[in-house]
C-alpha positions as CSV (number, residue, x, y, z in Angstrom):
1,X,-2.2,1.2,-16.8
2,X,-2.5,-1.2,-13.9
3,X,-3.8,0.1,-10.6
4,X,-1.2,0.2,-7.7
5,X,-1.6,-2.6,-5.2
6,X,-1.3,-2.4,-1.4
7,X,1.8,-3.1,0.7
8,X,0.9,-6.7,1.0
9,X,0.6,-7.1,-2.7
10,X,4.0,-5.4,-3.3
11,X,5.6,-7.6,-0.6
12,X,4.2,-10.7,-2.4
13,X,5.7,-9.5,-5.7
14,X,9.1,-8.8,-4.2
15,X,9.2,-12.2,-2.4
16,X,8.2,-14.0,-5.6
17,X,11.0,-12.3,-7.5
18,X,13.5,-13.1,-4.8
19,X,12.4,-16.8,-4.7
20,X,12.7,-17.1,-8.6
21,X,16.2,-15.6,-8.5
22,X,17.3,-17.8,-5.6
23,X,16.0,-20.9,-7.5
24,X,17.9,-19.8,-10.6
25,X,21.1,-19.5,-8.5
26,X,20.7,-23.0,-7.1
27,X,19.9,-24.7,-10.4
28,X,23.6,-25.2,-11.5
29,X,24.5,-26.8,-8.1
30,X,23.6,-30.3,-9.3
31,X,23.5,-32.9,-6.6
32,X,21.4,-31.9,-3.6
33,X,19.8,-29.0,-5.3
34,X,16.2,-30.3,-4.6
35,X,16.9,-30.3,-0.9
36,X,18.5,-26.8,-1.1
37,X,15.4,-25.6,-3.1
38,X,13.1,-27.1,-0.4
39,X,15.1,-25.3,2.4
40,X,15.1,-22.1,0.5
41,X,11.4,-22.4,-0.2
42,X,10.7,-23.0,3.5
43,X,13.0,-20.0,4.4
44,X,11.1,-17.7,2.0
45,X,7.8,-18.9,3.4
46,X,8.9,-18.2,6.9
47,X,10.1,-14.7,5.9
48,X,6.8,-14.0,4.1
49,X,4.7,-15.3,7.1
50,X,6.7,-13.1,9.5
51,X,6.2,-10.1,7.3
52,X,2.4,-10.7,7.1
53,X,1.9,-11.6,10.8
54,X,4.2,-8.9,12.3
55,X,1.9,-6.0,11.5
56,X,-1.0,-7.8,13.1
57,X,1.0,-8.5,16.3
58,X,2.1,-4.9,16.5
59,X,-1.3,-3.4,16.1
60,X,-1.4,0.2,17.0
61,X,-4.3,1.1,19.3
62,X,-3.9,4.8,18.5
63,X,-5.2,4.5,14.9
64,X,-8.6,2.9,15.4
65,X,-11.9,4.3,14.1
66,X,-13.3,5.4,17.5
67,X,-10.1,6.3,19.4
68,X,-10.2,8.7,22.3
69,X,-6.9,9.8,23.9
70,X,-7.2,10.5,27.7
71,X,-4.7,11.8,30.2
72,X,-5.2,10.6,33.8
73,X,-3.4,10.6,37.2
74,X,-3.6,7.1,38.8
75,X,-2.2,7.4,42.4
76,X,1.0,9.2,41.9
77,X,1.5,8.1,38.3
78,X,0.6,10.1,35.2
79,X,-1.0,7.8,32.5
80,X,-1.8,8.4,28.9
81,X,-4.2,6.0,27.5
82,X,-6.4,5.4,24.4
83,X,-9.9,4.0,24.4
84,X,-11.0,2.2,21.2
85,X,-14.8,1.9,21.0
86,X,-17.7,3.4,22.8
87,X,-18.9,0.7,25.2
88,X,-19.6,1.5,28.8
89,X,-16.7,-0.4,30.3
90,X,-14.3,-0.4,27.3
91,X,-10.7,-1.0,28.4
92,X,-8.0,1.7,28.0
93,X,-4.6,0.9,26.5
94,X,-1.7,2.4,28.4
95,X,0.5,4.1,25.7
96,X,3.7,3.7,27.7
97,X,3.4,-0.1,28.2
98,X,1.5,-3.1,27.2
99,X,-0.9,-2.7,30.2
100,X,-4.6,-2.3,29.9
101,X,-6.8,-0.4,32.3
102,X,-10.1,-2.2,33.0
103,X,-12.6,0.2,34.4
104,X,-15.0,-1.0,37.2
105,X,-16.7,2.3,38.1
106,X,-17.1,5.9,36.9
107,X,-17.8,9.3,38.3
108,X,-17.2,11.4,35.1
109,X,-18.7,14.4,33.5
110,X,-18.8,14.6,29.7
111,X,-19.7,17.9,28.2
112,X,-20.6,18.4,24.5
113,X,-20.9,22.0,23.4
114,X,-22.2,22.3,19.8
115,X,-20.9,25.1,17.7
116,X,-23.0,28.1,18.5
117,X,-25.1,26.2,21.1
118,X,-25.4,25.5,24.8
119,X,-23.4,22.9,26.6
120,X,-25.0,19.5,27.0
121,X,-23.7,17.7,30.2
122,X,-23.8,14.0,30.8
123,X,-22.9,12.7,34.3
124,X,-21.8,9.0,34.4
125,X,-21.8,7.3,37.8
126,X,-22.1,3.7,36.6
127,X,-20.4,0.8,38.3
128,X,-20.0,-3.0,37.7
129,X,-22.1,-5.0,40.1
130,X,-19.3,-7.4,41.2
131,X,-16.7,-5.9,43.6
132,X,-13.1,-6.2,42.4
133,X,-10.2,-6.2,44.7
134,X,-6.9,-4.2,44.3
135,X,-8.4,-1.4,42.3
136,X,-6.9,2.1,41.7
137,X,-8.8,5.3,41.3
138,X,-7.6,7.6,38.4
139,X,-8.4,11.2,38.2
140,X,-9.1,12.6,34.8
141,X,-8.5,16.4,34.8
142,X,-10.6,18.6,32.6
143,X,-9.5,18.0,29.0
144,X,-10.8,18.3,25.5
145,X,-11.2,14.9,23.9
146,X,-12.4,16.2,20.5
147,X,-13.1,19.4,18.7
148,X,-14.5,19.9,15.2
149,X,-17.0,21.8,13.1
150,X,-19.9,20.3,15.0
151,X,-18.6,21.3,18.4
152,X,-16.3,20.4,21.3
153,X,-16.3,17.5,23.8
154,X,-14.6,17.5,27.2
155,X,-14.3,15.0,30.0
156,X,-13.3,15.2,33.7
157,X,-13.8,13.1,36.8
158,X,-12.6,9.8,38.3
159,X,-12.5,6.2,37.1
160,X,-11.8,3.2,39.3
161,X,-10.4,0.0,37.9
162,X,-7.3,-2.2,37.6
163,X,-4.3,-2.5,35.3
164,X,-3.5,-5.8,33.6
165,X,-1.4,-7.9,34.0
166,X,-2.2,-8.0,37.7
């Protein structure tokens, strides 16, 4: 019994079958069939390319390996973002738009409380050296960012930065 292949493999099989059937339908047309086959081949290639490229273009930032969901208030606007990664100034993707928040300074408190243990507090007051104009300060209310068998992590404080596009 053959192992099942992924979505891309299945798509390739379906497109191959459609292409063979389309060529069989065009075969009896006689004059001009080579041109029609070429046009059909190009059309199938375009559809296949679109099917393969579309998932990459529509990448979902909420499904990454190190994703953190954060709720913040920026000015008078409530913002829900996701941060992919664990770098100091990792950008945050706004879930309601295509904007990205680029942090320039932090005043945040991260607390990790291991199961059955005492809280471990980390205060982050880092800032980029270069001054950036037209920034906004976002308040992060106390919130749990993860919870599991090892313990619970919370965050609160403020982050200053700017949204793209500017």
